[in-house]
matplotlib code that plots the C-alpha trace (Angstrom):
import matplotlib.pyplot as plt

x = [-0.2, 3.5, 6.1, 7.5, 4.1, 4.2, 5.4, 7.5, 9.4, 8.4, 5.1, 2.9, 3.5, 0.8, -0.9, 0.7, 4.2, 3.5, 2.3, 5.2, 7.6, 6.0, 6.1, 9.0, 10.4, 11.6, 14.4, 13.6, 9.9, 9.0, 8.1, 6.8, 4.1, 6.6, 8.7, 5.6, 4.7, 8.3, 8.3, 5.1, 6.4, 9.6, 7.7, 5.4, 8.4, 10.1, 6.9, 6.6, 10.2, 9.7, 6.5, 8.2, 11.0, 8.4, 6.5, 9.7, 10.4, 13.7, 14.6, 15.4, 11.9, 10.0, 8.2, 9.3, 6.5, 7.9, 11.6, 14.0, 14.9, 12.3, 9.5, 10.9, 10.9, 7.4, 6.3, 7.9, 6.6, 3.0, 3.5, 4.7, 1.3, -2.3, -4.4, -8.2, -8.0, -7.1, -10.2, -12.4, -13.1, -14.0, -16.2, -18.0, -18.7, -20.3, -22.4, -23.5, -24.8, -26.5, -28.3, -29.9, -31.6, -35.2, -35.2, -35.0, -33.1, -30.4, -30.1, -29.9, -27.2, -25.2, -25.3, -24.3, -21.6, -20.2, -20.2, -18.6, -15.9, -15.3, -15.0, -12.8, -10.6, -10.2, -9.4, -6.9, -5.4, -4.7, -3.0, -1.1, 0.1, 1.3, 3.2, 4.8, 5.9, 7.4, 9.3, 10.6, 11.7, 13.8, 15.1, 15.9, 16.7, 17.7, 14.8, 11.7, 8.6, 6.0, 3.3, 5.0, 2.2, -0.5, 1.6, 1.7, -2.0, -3.0, -0.8, -2.4, -5.9, -5.0, -5.6, -2.1, -2.1, -3.0, -0.3, 2.2, 5.1, 4.5, 5.2, 8.9, 8.5, 6.2, 3.6, 4.9, 8.5, 10.3, 11.9, 15.1]
y = [-56.0, -56.6, -54.2, -54.2, -53.2, -50.0, -46.9, -45.7, -48.8, -49.4, -50.1, -47.3, -46.7, -47.3, -44.2, -44.7, -44.7, -41.6, -39.6, -40.7, -39.4, -36.0, -35.5, -33.4, -34.3, -31.1, -31.4, -28.0, -28.7, -28.8, -32.4, -32.0, -29.7, -27.8, -27.2, -26.0, -23.6, -22.3, -21.8, -19.9, -17.7, -17.0, -16.0, -13.8, -12.1, -11.6, -10.0, -7.7, -6.7, -6.0, -4.0, -1.9, -1.1, -0.2, 2.1, 3.7, 4.4, 2.4, 2.3, -1.5, -2.4, -0.1, -1.6, -0.4, 2.2, 4.0, 3.8, 6.5, 9.9, 11.7, 9.6, 10.2, 14.0, 13.9, 12.0, 14.6, 17.5, 16.1, 15.3, 18.9, 20.4, 20.3, 19.5, 19.4, 15.8, 14.4, 15.9, 14.5, 11.1, 12.7, 15.2, 12.3, 10.8, 14.0, 14.1, 10.5, 11.5, 14.6, 12.6, 10.5, 13.6, 13.6, 17.1, 17.6, 20.9, 19.4, 16.3, 18.6, 20.7, 17.6, 16.3, 19.6, 20.0, 16.5, 17.1, 20.6, 19.2, 16.4, 18.7, 21.2, 18.2, 16.9, 20.3, 21.2, 17.7, 18.3, 21.5, 20.0, 17.1, 19.5, 21.5, 18.4, 17.2, 20.6, 20.7, 17.2, 18.0, 20.9, 19.2, 15.8, 16.4, 12.8, 11.1, 10.0, 12.0, 9.7, 9.1, 11.2, 13.8, 11.3, 9.6, 12.8, 13.5, 10.0, 10.4, 13.8, 12.2, 9.8, 10.7, 11.6, 9.1, 6.3, 7.0, 4.3, 4.7, 7.0, 10.7, 11.6, 15.3, 17.6, 19.8, 23.2, 21.9, 23.6, 21.2, 22.0]
z = [-24.0, -23.4, -22.6, -26.1, -27.4, -25.3, -27.3, -24.4, -24.1, -20.5, -18.6, -17.5, -13.8, -11.2, -9.9, -6.5, -8.0, -10.3, -7.3, -5.2, -7.9, -7.9, -4.1, -2.9, 0.5, 2.0, 4.5, 6.0, 6.5, 10.2, 11.3, 14.8, 16.2, 18.2, 15.1, 13.2, 16.1, 16.3, 12.5, 12.7, 15.5, 13.7, 10.6, 12.6, 14.2, 10.9, 9.5, 12.5, 12.1, 8.4, 9.0, 11.8, 9.3, 6.6, 9.0, 10.0, 6.3, 6.0, 2.4, 2.4, 3.7, 1.3, -1.7, -5.1, -5.4, -2.3, -2.9, -3.9, -2.8, -4.8, -3.3, 0.2, -0.5, -1.8, 1.4, 3.6, 1.5, 1.9, 5.5, 6.3, 5.1, 5.8, 2.8, 2.3, 1.1, 4.6, 6.1, 3.4, 5.1, 8.6, 6.7, 5.0, 8.4, 9.4, 6.2, 6.9, 10.4, 8.9, 6.2, 9.0, 10.3, 9.1, 7.8, 4.0, 4.2, 6.5, 4.2, 1.1, 2.8, 3.8, 0.2, -1.3, 1.2, 0.4, -3.4, -3.0, -0.7, -3.1, -6.1, -4.1, -3.0, -6.6, -8.0, -5.3, -5.6, -9.3, -8.6, -5.7, -7.9, -10.6, -8.0, -6.6, -10.0, -10.8, -7.5, -8.0, -11.5, -10.2, -7.1, -8.6, -12.2, -13.0, -11.4, -13.4, -12.4, -13.9, -11.3, -8.7, -8.6, -8.1, -5.5, -3.5, -4.1, -2.9, 0.2, 0.9, 0.9, 3.7, 7.4, 8.8, 11.5, 9.0, 6.4, 5.7, 6.0, 9.0, 8.6, 9.2, 9.5, 11.7, 10.3, 9.2, 9.0, 6.1, 3.6, 1.9]

ax = plt.figure().add_subplot(projection="3d")
ax.plot(x, y, z, "-o")
ax.set_aspect("equal")
plt.show()
């Protein structure tokens, strides 16, 4: 078959040539092992800096779900209180230990305690999220309140020391 018989008007390139065309030679790619290690260390340092800023609650480092004055207020509102939800996980650990005791009454008590705590946590969380949404509607009239109640409820179910971003207010602190 000649080149003129080819519909494209040119010969089909060899595989080696086609692959070579698709490869992109990056000027910024590290060439030596030392450059690769330095690039990894720089990336690790940049990530550590970004994480530290996120944990401090800096607005520029927060993801979209945590940004805004209303979300900051909800985080502070939740962090200034004790809720039953934050004690749910430690209580479940106690229930787990109690269910290992070979006494049916202790096991039954543990299971009933777990379900009653879960039910109470969910019901109080629903009331808590409604309360948060109403407070935000009054305090930030222009801000959207969609999902703000569940945002506060989910934060209230986390153990205080494990919350991200870290709590900015002390317990019992009055918010204005």
